[in-house]
C-alpha positions in Angstrom: -1.2 -0.1 50.1 -1.5 3.7 50.8 -3.2 6.2 48.5 0.2 8.0 48.4 1.9 5.0 47.1 -0.9 4.3 44.6 -0.6 7.8 43.3 3.1 7.8 43.0 3.1 4.4 41.3 0.6 5.6 38.8 2.7 8.7 38.0 5.8 6.6 37.5 4.0 4.0 35.4 2.5 6.7 33.2 5.9 8.4 32.8 7.5 5.2 31.7 4.6 4.3 29.4 4.8 7.7 27.7 8.6 7.4 27.3 8.4 4.0 25.7 5.4 4.9 23.5 7.5 7.8 22.1 10.4 5.5 21.5 8.1 3.1 19.6 6.8 5.9 17.5 10.4 6.9 16.8 9.8 10.3 18.3 12.6 9.5 20.8 15.4 6.9 20.8 16.4 4.7 23.6 19.6 5.9 25.3 20.8 2.5 26.6 23.6 2.4 24.1 25.7 -0.5 23.1 29.5 -0.6 22.5 28.8 0.1 18.9 27.6 3.6 19.6 25.0 5.8 21.0 21.4 5.9 19.8 20.7 9.4 21.3 20.6 12.7 19.6 23.4 15.2 20.1 21.9 16.8 23.1 21.6 13.5 24.9 24.6 11.7 23.5 27.1 12.6 26.2 24.6 11.4 28.9 24.0 8.0 27.2 24.3 5.1 29.6 25.9 1.8 28.3 23.4 -0.6 29.8 23.6 -3.7 27.7 27.4 -4.3 27.5 27.2 -7.2 25.2 26.2 -6.7 21.5 23.0 -8.5 20.3 24.0 -8.6 16.7 26.0 -11.8 17.1 23.1 -13.6 18.7 21.1 -16.1 16.5 17.6 -14.9 15.9 18.7 -11.2 16.2 16.3 -8.8 14.4 17.7 -5.3 13.9 14.2 -3.7 13.6 13.3 -5.0 17.0 16.5 -3.7 18.7 15.6 -0.4 20.3 18.7 -0.4 22.6 16.6 -0.7 25.7 18.0 -3.9 27.3 20.6 -4.3 30.0 21.7 -7.9 29.2 21.0 -10.9 27.0 18.8 -13.2 29.2 18.3 -15.7 26.4 22.0 -16.7 26.8 21.4 -18.0 30.3 17.7 -19.2 30.0 18.4 -22.8 29.0 15.7 -22.6 26.3 14.8 -25.8 24.6 12.7 -26.8 21.5 9.0 -27.1 22.1 8.9 -24.8 25.2 6.4 -22.0 25.7 8.2 -18.8 26.6 6.7 -15.6 28.0 8.7 -12.3 27.5 7.7 -9.6 30.0 8.1 -6.1 28.7 8.7 -7.4 25.2 9.1 -4.0 23.5 9.6 -4.4 19.8 10.1 -8.1 20.2 13.9 -8.6 20.2 14.1 -11.2 23.0 10.9 -12.9 21.8 12.4 -13.4 18.3 15.7 -14.7 19.7 13.8 -17.2 21.9 11.7 -18.3 19.0 14.9 -19.3 17.1 15.6 -21.8 19.9 12.1 -23.1 20.8 11.5 -23.7 17.1 8.2 -24.4 15.2 7.0 -26.7 18.0 7.4 -24.0 20.6 5.5 -20.8 21.4 6.5 -17.3 22.4 4.2 -14.7 24.0 5.4 -11.1 24.5 3.6 -8.8 26.9 4.1 -5.0 27.0 2.0 -2.2 28.5 2.6 0.3 25.7 0.2 -0.3 22.9 2.6 1.4 20.5 5.3 -1.2 21.4 2.9 -4.0 20.9 1.9 -2.8 17.5 5.6 -2.4 16.5 6.4 -5.9 17.7 3.4 -7.3 15.7 4.6 -5.5 12.6 8.0 -7.0 13.0 6.5 -10.5 13.4 4.5 -10.0 10.2 7.6 -9.0 8.4 9.4 -12.2 9.6 6.4 -14.4 8.7 6.4 -16.2 12.1 3.1 -17.6 13.4 4.1 -19.0 16.8 5.1 -15.6 18.2 2.3 -13.3 19.5 2.3 -10.0 21.4 -0.3 -8.9 24.0 -0.9 -5.6 25.7 -1.0 -5.8 29.5 0.6 -4.9 32.8 3.3 -7.1 34.4 1.5 -6.7 37.7 -1.7 -8.1 36.1 -0.7 -10.4 33.3 -3.3 -11.1 30.6 -2.4 -14.8 30.7 -3.9 -17.9 32.3 -2.0 -19.6 35.1 0.7 -22.1 34.3 1.1 -20.9 30.7 4.9 -20.8 30.4 7.9 -23.1 30.7 10.2 -20.1 30.9 9.6 -16.4 31.7 12.1 -13.9 30.3 12.5 -10.2 30.9 15.1 -7.6 30.0 15.6 -4.4 32.0 11.9 -4.1 32.7 11.1 -5.4 36.2 13.1 -2.7 37.9 10.7 -0.2 36.3 7.7 -1.8 38.0 6.6 0.0 41.2 5.1 -3.1 42.8 7.8 -5.6 42.4 6.3 -8.1 44.8 3.1 -8.3 42.7 5.2 -8.5 39.5 7.2 -11.5 40.9 4.0 -13.1 42.1 2.5 -12.9 38.6 5.7 -14.5 37.2 5.2 -17.3 39.7 1.5 -17.8 38.6 2.2 -17.8 34.9 5.0 -20.5 35.2 4.2 -24.1 35.1 5.4 -26.3 38.0 9.2 -26.7 37.7 9.3 -23.9 35.1 11.9 -21.2 35.5 12.5 -17.5 34.9 15.6 -15.8 33.6 15.7 -12.0 33.7 18.3 -9.3 33.1 17.7 -6.3 35.3 19.2 -3.3 37.0 19.9 -3.4 40.8 21.7 -1.1 43.2 24.7 -2.1 45.3 23.5 0.1 48.1 20.7 2.6 49.0 20.0 4.9 46.0 19.9 8.7 46.7 16.3 10.1 46.8 17.1 12.5 44.0 17.9 9.5 41.7 14.7 7.7 42.6 12.6 10.9 42.0 14.0 11.4 38.5 11.3 10.2 36.0 13.8 10.4 33.2 16.2 8.1 34.8 13.3 5.8 35.8 12.4 5.5 32.1 16.1 5.1 31.4 16.3 1.9 33.4 18.2 3.2 36.4 16.1 4.9 39.1 13.7 2.0 39.6 16.5 -0.2 40.8 16.3 -1.6 44.3 19.2 -3.2 46.2 20.3 -6.6 44.9 19.9 -8.3 48.3 16.3 -7.0 48.5 15.6 -8.1 44.9 16.7 -11.6 45.6 14.8 -11.7 48.9 11.6 -10.7 47.2 11.9 -13.5 44.6 12.4 -15.9 47.4 9.5 -14.5 49.4 7.0 -15.2 46.6 8.1 -18.8 46.5 10.9 -19.1 43.9 13.6 -21.6 44.5 17.2 -22.0 43.3 17.5 -18.2 42.8 21.0 -17.3 41.6 22.8 -14.4 39.9 24.4 -15.8 36.8 26.1 -12.6 35.6 26.9 -9.2 37.1 28.3 -6.1 35.5 28.7 -2.5 36.9 27.0 0.3 35.0 28.9 3.5 34.9 26.6 6.6 35.1 28.2 9.7 33.4 27.8 13.0 35.2 25.4 14.2 32.5 23.0 11.4 33.3 22.6 12.4 37.0 20.1 15.0 38.4 21.6 18.5 38.7 20.4 18.7 42.3 22.4 15.6 43.5 24.5 16.5 46.5 28.2 15.5 46.9 27.2 13.1 49.7 24.6 11.5 47.4 27.2 11.2 44.6 29.6 9.5 47.0 26.9 7.1 48.2 26.0 6.2 44.6 29.6 5.7 43.7 30.2 3.4 46.7 27.3 1.2 46.1 27.0 1.5 42.3 24.4 0.4 39.8 24.7 -3.1 38.4 23.3 -5.1 35.5 22.5 -8.6 36.7 21.0 -11.7 35.1 19.0 -13.8 37.6 17.5 -17.2 37.2 15.1 -19.1 39.5 12.6 -21.9 39.5 9.0 -22.4 40.5 8.8 -25.5 42.7 6.8 -28.5 41.6 3.2 -27.9 42.9 1.3 -31.2 42.6 -2.0 -29.5 43.4 -1.5 -27.2 40.4 -0.5 -30.1 38.2 -3.6 -32.1 39.0 -5.7 -29.0 38.3 -4.3 -28.1 34.9 -6.6 -26.3 32.5 -9.1 -28.2 30.4 -7.0 -27.7 27.3 -4.4 -30.0 28.7 -4.6 -33.7 28.1 -6.6 -35.3 31.0 -4.6 -37.7 33.1 -6.3 -40.5 35.0 -5.4 -40.5 38.7 -6.4 -42.3 41.8 -6.5 -39.9 44.7 -7.2 -42.6 47.2 -3.9 -44.3 46.5 -0.8 -42.1 46.8 1.3 -43.5 44.0 5.0 -42.8 44.1 6.3 -40.1 41.7 7.5 -41.8 38.5 11.1 -41.3 37.4 12.2 -41.5 33.8 15.9 -41.8 32.9 17.1 -41.5 29.3 20.6 -42.7 28.4 21.4 -41.1 25.1 23.8 -42.1 22.4 26.9 -39.9 22.1 25.9 -36.5 20.6 26.8 -32.9 20.8 23.5 -32.0 22.4 20.1 -33.6 23.0 17.8 -30.8 21.9 17.8 -31.7 18.2 18.7 -28.1 17.3 22.5 -28.0 17.2 23.0 -26.7 13.7 21.1 -25.5 10.6 19.2 -28.8 10.2 17.0 -29.7 13.2 16.7 -33.4 14.2 12.9 -33.9 14.2 13.2 -37.1 16.3 15.2 -35.4 19.1 13.0 -32.4 19.0 9.9 -34.6 19.5 11.6 -36.6 22.3 12.7 -33.4 24.1 9.1 -32.0 23.8 7.7 -35.3 25.2 10.1 -35.2 28.2 9.3 -31.6 29.0 5.6 -32.5 28.9 6.2 -35.3 31.4 8.0 -32.9 33.7 4.9 -30.6 33.7 2.9 -33.6 34.9 5.2 -34.0 37.9 7.3 -36.8 36.5 11.0 -36.8 37.5 13.0 -36.8 34.2 16.8 -37.2 34.1 18.8 -37.4 30.9 22.5 -38.5 30.4 25.0 -38.2 27.7 28.2 -40.4 27.6 30.4 -37.4 27.1 29.1 -35.4 30.1 27.8 -38.2 32.4 30.0 -41.2 31.8 29.7 -42.4 35.4 26.0 -42.9 35.0 26.5 -45.4 32.2 29.0 -47.4 34.3 27.4 -47.1 37.6 23.9 -48.1 36.5 24.0 -51.9 36.4 21.2 -52.6 33.9 22.6 -50.1 31.4 26.2 -51.2 31.9 25.2 -54.9 31.4 23.3 -54.0 28.2 26.3 -52.1 26.8 28.5 -55.1 27.6 26.2 -57.5 25.9 25.0 -55.5 22.9 27.5 -52.7 22.4 26.9 -49.0 22.1 24.2 -49.5 19.4 21.8 -50.5 22.2 21.5 -46.8 23.0 19.3 -44.9 23.6 18.0 -46.8 26.7 15.0 -45.6 28.7 14.6 -46.6 32.3 11.4 -46.2 34.4 11.7 -46.9 38.1 15.2 -48.3 37.4 14.0 -50.9 34.9 14.6 -50.9 31.1 11.5 -50.0 29.2 13.0 -49.2 25.8 16.3 -49.6 23.9 17.7 -49.1 20.4 15.2 -46.3 19.5 13.4 -43.5 21.3 9.8 -44.1 22.4 7.0 -42.0 21.0 5.2 -39.5 23.2 2.4 -41.9 23.8 4.9 -44.6 24.8 6.6 -42.3 27.2 3.2 -41.5 28.8 2.4 -45.2 29.1 5.8 -46.0 30.6 5.4 -43.3 33.2 2.0 -44.7 34.2 0.1 -41.6 33.0 -2.4 -43.3 30.7 -4.6 -40.7 29.0 -8.2 -40.8 30.3 
């Protein structure tokens, strides 16, 4: 990496840090407005950019004090969060997405926010104290050098932050490291539909306003694949209209035409870290030790759960969580982190699995629907009528604690 790039990256990083520190201190306001109205003062109001599109105030877990109007999407809507998961929110700001995620992962889960502006971290911690939540924490640190141990998270979130990072390859690599095997990320970000004019890229104000750091969407996706992510897909895409007042005065007519043709887009992207058995076997000492026999290459165990009819299997479908389902879901997620293949079926969404699996179909014919839930391991019934405990799941999968 050249000294010129290092110097430029430092300048951009400090410009962004100063901007967001001022927003956290309420000396400035974010100008990524929602449909409900601008958050800018009169001088900036006409240049406000509608980045987020969707309103957060209808999202469960929304905290008004944490909403600084800095996002460009709602990544928690697409993240597939489940109770008991550990979630890392990159560029967590005042904590908005972290608090929304906490509502889903529940008391058995954990949410860690990371932001490089100490003023933002302090604001987020103050919001957490007001809410009285103990399983949400906020750390100061750079996305390119996360202050977290490897394989910390089941899910990584980010909202209109990664495009601000000068070294995106390093940022994506850090995302990969912090995820557990088979964990996934879901980020909302800003990308370009074509080459951005140099004048836009050089505008520090637009950089801190979530626009000028955007790279082309195809390059963005290629970089995610290059660091090893699989199943990378764009789940939502929305064009961002930049008003004339938001553009640099020195922008030429040709640059304006190029910007109009390619456009700036808000996208939500999801991808998965592949299962890395080497990483699983070398989990940190805090994890429960699993006995293994390196000399014998045992086949990967497969656990199949055939649920009773229900609206969802997470245990958090309404105001009163089902503690049993929450515990089961957490146990199955833990098995996945050990490299176990876990598949779960509901009669409403997977009816063919119940009829096409002979041992399950026969049990239903003999004993009726009350025989559910049924748990298969290696195609054989290991449990019926009730859900196993976590220790029983571990034993069934052949992962006896050492």
